[in-house]
Structure formats: structure tokens, C-alpha cells
N, C-alpha and C positions, 0 to 999 in steps of 0.2 A: 167234799169240804175237807175231808180228813187227808186225802191225797194232797190237795192244795197246801194246807197247813204244813204238811210234812215236807213239801218241796220248798217252801219258804222258810223252813227252819234249819237250812243247811248252815252248819256252824263255819266260823272262820278257820278253825282247825282243820276241818274236812277240806275246805278249799285249798289250804296250804298243802295238804297231803296230795291231793289230786295234781296240783302244780308241781310238787316235789317229785312225784312219780314220772310225770311227763318229762321233767328235766333230766332225771336219771336215765330214762330210757334214751333220750336224745344223746346224752353223754356217752352212753355205752355204744352207741353206734359210731362215735368218733375215736374213743380211746382204746388202747390195747393195755394188757396187763402191765402193771409196773415192774420193770426189770430191776433186780438188785443192782445197787450202784456202789462201786468200790469207792472208798474215800481218799483216793490218790489226790496228791496236792495239785496236778495239773488238770484235774477234771473240774467241770462245773457242776456242783452238787447242791441242791436245795436241801438245807439242813433243817429248817424248822419255820413255822408260821405262828405269828403272835397278833394280838388284836388289842387296840384301844378304842373306846367309844366315848362320845359326847353327844348331847342332844342334836347337834347340827352336823356331825360328821362321824365316820368310822375309818380308822386307819388300820390297815392290815400290813404287817411287817414280815417280809420274806428274807431270811438269812441264807446267804450262799457262800460258796468257797470263792467264787470269782464272778464278777458282773458279766452276764451274758447279753447278747442282742435280744430285744424283746418286742412283742406286739400286744396291743390290747383291742378286744373286741367286745361291744356291748350289745345286748339284745334284751330290752325290758329289765326285768329284775336280775337279769344274769350278766356277769361280766367274767370274760375268759382272758387270762394272762398267758401268753405263750413264751417259754424261755428256750431260745434256740441253742442247741449244743449241750443241753443240760440233762441231768438225771436227778432222781429224788431218792432219798434214803428210803428204804422199804419199812424201817422202823421209826418214822416220825412220831414225834411226841403227839398226845391228843390235840386234835385240831380244834380251834376256838369256835365252835358251832353254837352260838348263843346270841342273845341281843338281836341285832339287825341281821346277823348271818343265820340263815337256815340250814344251809349244807355247803361243804367244801368238797370238791371232787378233784382228785389227782389222776392225771392219766399220761402215759408215755407213749408218744407217737415217734416215728422215725425222725431222729435229729431234733426232737424237742420235747419239752414237758408242757403240758397243759394243766393249769391251776385254775379251775372253774369255781366261781362264788355265785351262789344263789341268795338274794337278799329278800327281805319282807317287803320292800317298796322299790320303786324305780329310782335310781340315782339321779340327782339333778346334775351332778358333775363327777367325773372320774379323772384323776391326776396320778401320774407315776412320778415319785421322787426317788433318785438313785444317790447312794453314798458308796464310796470307794473303800473307805477304811472305817469300820468293817464293810465288806461288800454286802449291800442290802438294798432291796427294793421296798419302798413304802407306797402302797395303794391307797390314796386318800379318796374316800367316797363321801361327797358332800350331799346332805339331805335338804339343807335350807335353800332359800332363795339367794340370787345373787351369784357371785363367783365369776370365773373366768368364762370366755366364750367357748361355744362348741367348736369341735374339730370337724373337718370335712373329709369325707371319703367319697370315692366314686363307686356306687353300689352296681348291683348286676345290670347288664345291658347299658352301662355308661350313665345310669341315673344317679345324681348325688344323693348322699345320705348324710345325716348329721349325727355325730358321735358326742356323747356328753363329755365335757372335760377338754382342757387345753393341753393336756400333756402330749397329744399325738400331733398336733399341727402347729407348725409355725410359719408365718409369712415373713419374707425378707423384702427389704426395699429393692426395686429393680436396679440393675447396674449394668454398665458396659459389659458385653460379652468378653469372656476371658481370651487372652492370647494363647490358644492351645498350642500353636506351632512353637511358640516361645517356651511353652511349659516344658517341652521335651528337653531343651537346653538348660533350663534354669533350675528344675527340680532335681534334687539328688538326695538320696537317703544317707543320712550322715554315716561317716566311716567309723567303725569300731574295730581296732586293730588287733584285738585279741591278746594284747600284751598285758599279762597279769602285773599288777602293781607289786613292787617289793617293799617289804617293810624294813625300815631302817634299823641298822644296829651300829651306831657310832662307836668310836673308841671310847672305852671307859678307863677311869683312873687306873694307873699302873698299881700292880700289887708288889709291894716291897716285903719280902719275906725270905728267911733263911731257914731251911728245914732243921728240925730237932734231930731227926735220924741221919747218921753219916754213913749209912750203908748204901748199898746199890740203889735201893728204891727212893732213899733220901736224895741221893745224887740225881735220880731222874726227875724228882720234884723240883730240885734247884735248877736243872736244865729247863724244865717246863715254865718255871717262873720267868727265866731269862728270855725264853722264846715268845711267851706272852707279851712281854714289854717290847719285843721287837715286831709283834704283829703276826709271827709265824704260827698261826693256829693249827695248821695241818700238823706241824711238828709237835705242837703241844698234845694234840689229840693222840698221835702215835706213841709219845712217851707215856702218857698217863693211862691209856687203855691197856698197856702192858703191865701196869702196877697191879699185883693181886689185891683183892679187897681187904684182906687182913693184914697186909704189909705195912700199913702206916696207921699210927694211932693219934688221938688228940688232935692238936692243932694242924699237924701235918696232913691228916685225914681231911680235915675241914677245908683247908686250901686246895688240896688235891680234888675234892668233889667240886668246888667252886670253879676251878680252872677247867676240869674236864667237862663240866656241863656247859661253860661258855664255849669251849672249843667245839664241842658238838653242835651247838647252835650256829656258830659262825661257818662251820664247815658243811652245813646243809643236812643235818640229822633229819630222817623222815618223821620223827616224833619227838615230843618234848623229853629232854634227857631224863633218865632216872636218877642220874647223879644229883640234879637240883632237887628232886623230891627227898633224896637221902639226906642231903644237907639240912633241909628244913626240919626233917624229923629227928636227926640225930644231933643237931646243934641248934636248938631253938633260941639260944642267946647269941648266936654268931652275929658279928659285924657286917658279915657278907650277905645276911638275908635279904635286904632290900635290893641288893644287886642280883641276887638269884630270883627274886620274884619278878624283877623287870625282864630278866633273861627268859624265864618261864613264859611270861606273856608274849614276848617276841616269838618264841618257839611255837607256841599255840597258834598265833596268827599266821605264822608262815605255813603251818600245816593246814590252814584253811578255815579253822573254826574262830572266826573274828567275834562272834558274840561271847564265846567263853574267854577269849583273850581280853575283851572289853571289861568283863566281870573280874578277871584276875588283876585288872589295874585299878579297881576300885579303892584298894588300901592306899593308894597314892594321893587321894583327895580329889577335890572338885577342880575344874578348869580355872586357871589363874591363880591357883593356890601357891603358897610359899613354903612347901614342906621340906623333905629331906633333899639330898643332892640329886636323887634320881627322879624327882617330880618332873623336871623339864623333860627328861628322856621319856617318862610315862606319858605326858601330855602330848609329845610329838606322835608317839605311837597311837594314842587314842585318835588324834587328828588323821593320821594315815588310815586307821580302821574306818572312820566316818567317810572318808573319801572312797575308800574301796567298796563301802556299802552303798555308794551313790547318794550319800547325804551330805553335801558339801557345806550346808549352813550349820551343821552340828560340829564341823570340824573348826569353825571360826573361833570360838571362845578358847578352845585348846591352844590355838596357835599364838593367843595373846599372853600365854603363861611367861613369867620371867625365865631367862635361860642364860647359860653361860656362853661366852663368845664362841666356844668351840662348836656350838649347834647352830650358830646363826645361819650358815649356808643351807642346811636341811630345813630349818624353819622358813626361810625365804622361798626354797624350792616348793614346799608344800603350801605356802601362800599363793604361789603362782599357779599350783595345781587347782587349789580352790577357786581362784578367780576364773581360770579357764573353765572348769566344771560349772561355774555359776554363769557363764556367758560373757564375762567381762575380759574379752580376748585382749583388748589394747593394754589394759593394766597388767594382765598376766604376762604378756610379751615384754613389757618394760623390765619386769623382774627377771624373766628367763634370759633376757639379753645380758643383764647384769651378772649372770652366772656362767656365761659361755666359757670363760677360762677354766672352770672347774671341771677338768677332763675326768677325773675319777667319779666325781659326782654324777655326771652324765652316764658314765659307763655303768654305774651301780643302778641306775634308775631309768631303763629304757621307756617305760610308760610315760614318764615325764618329758622325756626327749620326744616322744611322739606328740604329746600335747604341745611342746614347743613348735614343732614343725606345723601342726595344724593351725596354731595361732598365727604363725608366719603367713600361712596360706590364706587364712581369713582376713588378714590385714593386708593382702595384695603383694607380700614380699615373696613372689613365686620362685625366683631363682634360689633364694637362701632356703626356702621350705624344700625345694627339690633336693638341694644337697643334703639336708638333714635326713630326709626320707630314704635317699640312696645309702647313706651312711648306716642308718638302722637296718636296711635290707641286707647289709653285709655282716652285721653282728652275729656272732655264735649264739646259739640258744633261741634265736628268733625264726627258726627255719619254717615254722607253721604260719607265721605272719608275713613271710617274704613276698608271696605274690600280691598281698594286699598293699604292702609298702611300696613295692614297684608300681602298682597302679596309681597309688597317691603321687609318686613322683611324676608319672606321666600326665597325670591330671594337672599338676603345676605347669608343665610344659605347655599344655592345652590353653590354660588361662593366661599364660604368658604370651600367647600369640604365635606359638610354634606349633601350629596345627598338624603339619605334615609329619614333624618328628613324633608328636604325640600319637598320631593314628599309627605310625609303624611300631611304636612301643606297645600300644593297646593290642595290635594284630599279633605281635610276638607273644604277648602275655596270654592271649587267647589260645594260641598254638602250644605254647610251652606248659601252661598250667590250666588246661581246659576245664578241670572240674573244681578248681579253687575259687574262692571268692573273688580273687583279684582277676582271674581269667574271665569269669562269668560277668563281673562288673565291667570288664573291658568291652566285651561283646555288647553288653546294655548301653554303654556310652557310644559305641560306633553306631548303633541303631538310633540313638537319640540325635547324634549329630546329623545323620541323614535325614531324619524326619524334620528337624528344625530347619534344615537347609532346603527342604522341599524338593528334592531330586526325583528322578524317575524310577526309583527302586521299587515303588508300589507299596501303598499304605496297608493293603491286605496281607502282602507277604510279610510286612513288618509286623503286623498284628500277630501273626502265627509265630514269629520268632520271639516276640515279647511273651506270648502265651507259653512257648516252650521253656523260656527261661523262668517264668513264674513257677513252673513245676519242679525244677531242679536247683534253682539258686538258694543257697543257705540263709537262713534268717528270715523271719517272718515279715520284718519291715521291707526287706529287699523284694521279697515275693509280692508284697502289696504294691510296690512301685511298679514291678514288671506287669502284674495283672491289670492294673489300672491303665498303664500305657498300651496294653493289648486292646482294651475297650476303646481307649480314645483313638488310636490309629484306626480301628474299624469305623468309628463314627466319622472321622475326617475322611476316610476313603469313600464315604457316601452311603454305605449300608447302615443306615440308622437302626433299622429293626434288629439286625445282627449285633450292632453296638449295644443296643438296650439288653439284648440277652447276656452279653458279657458283663455289662454293668450290673445287672441283677445278681449274676453269679458272683461278681466281685463284692457287692455289698453283703451277700449272704456269707461269704468266706472271711471278710475283713470288716464285720459290722462295727467294730470299735477301733478301727484303725486310724492313722494319721490323715489319710486322704479322704475322709468322708465329706469334708466341705467341698473339695474339688469334685468328688462323685455327685454330690447333691446339684452342684452347679451345671455339670455336664448332663446330668439326667434331666434337669429343668430346661436346659437349652435344647436338648435332643428329642425329648419325649414329645413336645407340641409339633415339632417339625415332623417326626415320624408319623405321628398321628395324621397330620395334615397331608402328609405325602400319600398315605394310604387312602385317605378320603377323596383326594383329588384324582387318584387312579381309579376311583369307583370301588375300592375294596373296603365298604362300610364295615363289614362284619369283622374283618381283620383289625380295623382301627378300633373298634369297640373292644375286641379281644385284648388288644394291646393296652388299652386303658384299664380293663379289668385286671390284667395280669400285673400291672403296675400299681394297683389300688393300695397296697400296703405302703408303697413309697409316697403316694399322695397323702396317706394318713400320717406317716411317721417322719416325713422329711420336710425341709425348708424349701418353699417355692415362691417365686414371685407372683404377684397378681397377674403379671403379663402372661404367665402361663396359662392361667384359667380364662383370660380374655382370649387368648390364641386358641384354646380348646373350644370355647364357645363359638368363636368366629367360624372355626372349622366345621362344627355342627351345622351352623346356620348356612354356611356358604354351599353345602351340598343338600340343603333342604331338610335337614334333621332339627327343625325349629323347636319341636317340643323339648328335645334333649338340651338344646342350648338354653332355652327358657328355664328349664328345671336347673341346670347348673348355675346360672346367674341368680336365680331366686333363692337357692340354697346358700350361696355365698352371702347374699344380702340379708336374708331373713335369719341366717344362722349366726351373725355377728354384728356388733356395733363397732368393731374396731379393726377392720381389715384396712391395711395401708392402701391408699389410692381407691378407697370404696367408691368415690363419685364417679370413677371411669366405668363402673358396672351398670349404671342406670340407663344410659342411653341405648347400649346394645340390648339390654333386656326389654326396655319399652319398645324398641324396634321389633323384635321378634315376637313379641305379644301382639303387637298390631298386625303384623303380617299373618298370625294365625287367628286374627278376628277376636282376640281377647281384648276388646277395647276397655273394658271396665278396669282390668289389671294394669294395662298399658297407661291408663290415666292415673291410677292410683300410684305407680311407682315414679311417673314423672312429677307428680304433686309431692311425693316424698323428697325427691331430689330438690325440687324448688324451695321446700321448706328448710331442708338441712343445709344446702349448698347455693343459696340464692347468690347470683352473680358469678357463678362458677363457669368453668369453660364450657359446659354443656348446657348452660341456662337457656340460651336462645333456641337450640335444637330441641330440648325437652319441653320447652314452652310451646313450640309449634307442634310437636307430636301430641302434647296433651290436648291442645285445641282440636287437632284432627280426630283424636279418640272420642272426645266429648261430642264433636259434630256427628261422628258415626253413631253415637249412642242417642242421636236427636236431642241433644242439650245444647242448642245453639247460643243461648245466652251465656251459660257458663263457658262455652268454648271461646266466645269473644272476649270475655273478662280474663280467661287464662292468656290468650294470645297478646293482650294488650297491657297485662299486668307486669309486676317485677320491678327490680332495680335498674335493669338494663333497658335500654331503648330497644323496642321490638325489631326483629329481622324483617327484611323486604317481604319474605314469604309469609310471616305471620301477619303483617300488615294487609297483604293481599288477601289472605284467607278471612281475616276479620272483615275486610271491605266486602268480600263476597257475602259473608254472613249478614251484614247490615243491608247489602243491596237486595238479597233475597227476602228480607223483612221489610223492603221499602222504606228503610230508615236512611233517606238520602243525605241528611245532614251529617249523620255519623259516617256515612260512606266517604263523604268529602273531607270530614276532620281526619278520618284514619288514613285515606289515600293520599291526601296532601303532604303527609309526612314522608312519603316516598320521594316525591319529586318526579317531574315528567321525564328527565333525562333525555337521551337521544342515542341515535346510532344503535350499534348491536347491544350496547349495555343497557338500552332503555328497559322500562318495566314489562313491555309487551302489550299485545292488543287488548287483553282482558281488563288490564289496569286502564287503558285509555277508554275503553268502553264504559266500564263501571263508573269511572270519574266524569266522563263527558256527560253520561246520562243522568248522573247525580246533580251536576251543575245545571243541566238543562231543567231537570224537574225542579230545582230551586229557583228557577228564574235567572239564571246567570249565564244566559246563552252565549255571550261574547267570550267568557272563559272557556265554555264547553267546546266552542268552534275549533280551537286549535287541536284539541283531541280528535274531533270527528274528521277534520281535514286529514290528519295523518292516518286514521282508520281507512278513510276513503281511497287511499293509495292502492291498497291490495287486500286481499284476505277475505274471509268468510263473512266479515262484518262490514264490508265496503259499501254495499248497497244501502244498508241501514244508515250507515255514517253519512253517505251523501244526502239521504232524505233529511236527516237531522240538520245537516249543514245548510240545505236549502230552506228548512223552517226558520233557522236562525237569521239568515240573510233577509228573508221576507219580513220577519218580525221587526228587523232593525231598519226597514225601508229601502233595502238594496234589492229591489224587486227584480231587476234584470239579472243580476248575478244569481238570485235565487231560482228564477225561472230556467236559466241556461243549466243549472245543475240538474233540475227536475227533467229538462229535456234529454240530457245525456244518460240519466238514469233510465228514462222510459226506453231509449233506443238501445243503450249498451248494457243494461243491468242484467245481471245472472239470476236475480231472485224474482220469480213471478210475482210474489207478494208486493215487494218494494217497487217493482215496475208498475204494477197496477195502481198502487197508491200515488205514484208519481204522475201517471196519466190522469187520474182523477184531479189531482191538484191543478194540473195545466188546464183541464176543461173549465174548472171553476175560475182560473184566471181570465180565459177567454170570455167568460161571461161578465168579466168586469169586477171580480172579487179576488184579487191575488192574495189577500190576507186570510181568506176564509179557511177554517179548519186549522188555523196554527195552534189552537189549544188542544187538538187531538193528541193522544198519546198511544199510539198504536204499540 
């Protein structure tokens, strides 16, 4: 008794401890020791975990440096979050292990971090929400009822499993297959020409000043003032850099510092001039301070520190303001900084600042740059065209000129775009971009229909600049053109070329394009299994790239065909291994219901009916909102019927008829429900199912219902049921069983003349011919057509194939010889 009491007194805390111990042991088998993680900006680092709780949900926030690709796996009270390509700081702040969270375990595996959560109860739903600014995962754990539908995963051995939550699985409506051949010609990673934007420094008001000193250095200052007003800034720089620091005093020194600082900025000083700093320090009341502050901001921006330059411009006021003379200059520079930082919308208000006429051209140019960056190419092009005559403006701003050329290209003005690109390629100082600009020029020729010339230029670029982006893009384009044309070069060879390009082409976006095309070419070549391997590798490497939608579409299109191909070849284990290997994609990617229909049909077609049934059942039982849900019921009911699971077959058919009465599968499932109920020896329910519903029953359903009534000898119902079919004729007639059941029902109902036509057709041939002849004879005799009836009996007795009916015909003939031709008409053999 004491032992029993002790065993029954196990506390909730001890059960949690045992569960926790088992979980930790399991976790330790999976994870390795956390490696110290550096905090470099280009690494994906888990920086902290926070928690918020409510009675119905727990939200766990994971702060990261960059959003990685992720996977979620659930097992009872445990949820594992895998962060690919990430590491965790070894000195994370205290983990929020309280409330619903029993324990949080961090582990570093090769190429990923595992964050494992153990909860006090099993979640009803798990969902991951991501935000990019700041990079953050929020793991939402719902404890209450309701919520979104579960996600689907293919478990071990191909058996489906349901994962709580909808963050992992999304269905998409089926669509026409993509034009993959056309994809090679139509898709191109946008060009980035690598031409750094140049921050404007327009002409400033002339300085009218006569030096106070009349010595040598005063004369140098006077010459410098004159040179500055002529725009000879290199001369100004030479003159004033020769002036000793203590040679000039007072206003002369003030003007000297201002002019020297401006000369250094305009002639490309590598850092903000010290002269401007000295001017602000030594002459705090100078009228040139606003000019110096503007020049200093330009210098800082040109040295690459755009954030500091923007801060330096804060003294000039807000966008659209009407401050001092240099406010318009400062607004222009702020707009240029926003454009350089890739934030065109932030540049918009600065470009609305009132300005003097001398700045109109620059403001218009930046307005065009803004529109181009925002994707409004037509509007940008209209402004660019209006500035075509401003040669000096274009020469000072080659990045804008490249935008102009690209806008021309996008608008279809290929000849003009080619001329601008070729002109840029010859500009001094743009040598690093020369190959890419020549590629852009050849691309214009290609789009203009001059394919032969374009191919010649692409080939020359590949030979002359083999390691440049222009040369590598040229080779990529040549491959694209051949693949799109479908020539005989061999897709497998092209796939290897694309793969090679993906390893050495510069820029992650270009690498992504080449890697995807390598997988696509392999799939098109026919080696779907190898193509899937490349696709999986692509998804691991470019999990957050621009081609994930295309990768999902190709995977959804290729995976079913690959699985089916293996199954048709009899390689069942390979097919199941392929499904298992792509399980994470099934969980985390968007797939059409057509994929799962095809997968289930593949299992069923090779006899793996249990797996097909499990797949369909998990789809239907795990969700109330699958697009095209109604299409899964018929294949499920069919495979359940084939494996003799008649109860479930009838149940799923009934569910469909309840939810989708009158749908496309209504008649087929009504027939299958009737067959299943009949197999369960429930004929009355089967008949009701066969004849019910909004739609008129199918011929097969009416026949089966007629059979049920016939076997129950309910001849009135047989006639009522079968009369709805119609006797028909020829090859499309209902067949001998219909004629037999209906003829026999009419005969038993005393409607022999109506039955006669059915029996006469049956008497022509077939297994029922002898019985039909006997019934025909009975009907003729009963109607008083004695000679016709006796003739039929004589032929049956002599020519019949059934001993039974031959014997009965002979007996009837003997009775007729005794003078009783109608004797035995009531017999019902």
C-alpha cells in the first residue's frame, strides 16, 4: 500500500524534471559546443532572445544582425528553430526561462545554429514572423483554440505529418507551367555599372576683395582672388599653398583660408581641408562661415562619409526651407546623399527647395536621377532628354549619364542607348567599368535585332575581358541565347557552364542567376533528379534571393515528375528518399495542390495505396482551407476502397457530398459511397446514397441501386429506378444486366408486354439468352399468342445451351400437348 501511494504521489515538478532531462540528453546528441562568434557586420549573429506572454500565446523574439534562412521543427512540447549560416554570441544575456518556457538550449551545428525551446505544454500553433528593420524573428506560440491551419510535411518513409502552425506551409493556386525556355532570354540581373555618384559643387558667388597687404603674399592673394573668379582653382591652390601660415593677418588671412579650402575641395583633396576648420576656429564671426560649412560638407561627402556630411548640413535647416543663400546648395547636396545611399524617396523633399536659376540644371538632373531610381523611367527620360545639350553637366556626372542610357534602353530607344553607353566606355576615369559598359552597348544591339553583331561583340568581350563582369556577363548571355533557341549544344553542357560561371562571376545576384540557370538547364535536359540536387543546393546558398519564386515553381514542377519517374521505373526506395530529402521544401515552400495530387497518384499507381491514402488524409484532416480541397476526396475515397477500408471511404465521400454538394466529383463520389456501404452490408443506406443529392444520379448509380432493389425483390423500386436510364440501343445501351433486371421487374409486376422488348433483346445472345427466351414464351402464351410462345419453347428445347431452361421448355411443351398451353404461367423459376 505504501509503495502504491508513493508511486501515485509523483509530483508535477518531478515529471517536468524527467522530461527536461530526456530533452537535454537528446539535444546534446545533436549539438556541438557553441563556437565564439565575432561580431563582424557581414556575419549572421544571434544577439539576444526576449519573451512576451499572454494567457493565450507566448512570443519569443530573436534579435539578429541579418535575417538568415530558417526552418522550424516541432515535436510535442519541443520547438526547434534552425538558423542557417548563423552563429550565436557566446555571452548572450540571461535567457527567458520562465512562464511557459521550461528551458532554452542553444547549439552550433555545421552551417547553422539550433535554438531549441521546451514548453510546459504542447503548442496549438507555431508561427514565425520576420522583420527586416531591425532584423528579428518572432516565434509566436499559440496555446488557445483556433488559429491558422497546420502545415504539412512529408515524414519518414514518405508518410505525411502535421506540423502546428501555418508559418511553414503555403499553398498557391495552380497555374500554367512557366515558359522555362523563354526564361533564359527574358530574365537578366539588373546592371550596376559601378560608377560612383559625384557630389555637385556648383559655382559659388564671386569673392570681391582687395588684399590689405601689398607685399609679395598680398599680391599672391590678389592673384588667387582673380583666378577663383575665372574658375582656375588649380592655380588658386598653387598660389595659396605657397603662402606661409603667418604671412597674412586679419581679413587677408580670412579670405586666404576660405579660398584655399574651396580650391582644395574643388581639386580633389583626399580629406576635408584643414583651412576650412581654421577659418571656423579663428574667425567665428566671418561672413564666409556659411560658405565654408557647405564646402566642408561637400568635402566630407566626397571622402565617402555621407552620414557625417548629412549631419554637417543640419545647420542649413529642413527640406523646403528658405534660409540663407547656401540653403539651396545644401538641399541639393542632401538630395545627392540620399540618392547615393539608395533612398530616393528621401531625396524628393530636398529637391522641392526654392533655388536660384543657376542651380536649375543640377536640380533637374537630380530629379531625373530620383525618378530613374524609383522606377519611373519614362518621366526620368523626359527630363534627361531636356538636358542633352548640357555637355559639361553630363561630363561631371557619368553616373547620371549611365542612368540616362539605361532609361533609353528600358524605353526601347536602343540605338540612342548604345551610343551613350559607347561614349561612356571611352570616358577617362571609368576604366573599371569599361567592360560592363561595352556589354550594355552590345545588349542594346541585341535588343535592336542586330543579333549577329551583338554576338560578335559578346564574344570579343569574353576574350578581351575574360575575368571582368562584362566578359562573364557576355558568356552568360551567349549561353542564354543558345538555350532559348533550343539548339543542339546540349543542355547538360550548358548546365556545367552556368555552374562554372556561378563560382567566379562577381556579385551575389549574378551568381544567383547563373546557379539557378544551371539547375534549370539540368532539369530541361531531362535529368530531374540531378536538377533537384542543384535546386536544393541553390536554395541553401541563395535562400533569401530574388529567384526564390522561380525556384519554388521549378521545384513544384520538377519534384512530382522526378518522383513519378522513379516510381514508374520501379525505384520506389529512391523515390521515397527523394521525397524525404525534399521534406523541408515541402514544409517551407509554396506548392500547388496539383503537386500533392500528382504525388498521391504516383503512390497509388505503383500500388503504394496506404501511402497515397495517408497523404490525402493528412491534407484533408489537417486543414479546412486548402485551395482546391474538393479535388482530394475522390482519389482518397478510391484508394481507401481499394484497400478495403470501406468505412473511411464512405465517410470521406459523405463529407464531400455534405460540403460540396453538386460539385464536379458529386456523381463519382455518390457512386463510390454506395459501393462502400454495399460492401459494408448496408444496402438500404447504399441505395439512399446512390439516389440522393441535388444532381440526377449517374447511369452507374442507377444500375447499382437497381441491383440492390432487385436482390431485395423490390421490383417496383427496380422499375422506378431503371426507368430513369432509358433502354437506349446499340453499343451505347445500358447492357444485358439492365435489360434483365428491368425485364424481370416488369414481368413480376404483371407488365409482361413492356418486359417483352427487354427479353427479346436479351434472347439474341449472351449468358441470359435462354432465360430471356423462356420469359418471352411465357409472355406470348399469357397474351394468347400460343403458337408464337410454343415456337420459342421448341427452339429453346432444341437449341438452348442451359440444361435448366431446356428442361423447363420441354416440360412446358409436354403440358401444351396435353391441352394446357397456359399451364404454369404463374411459375417464377
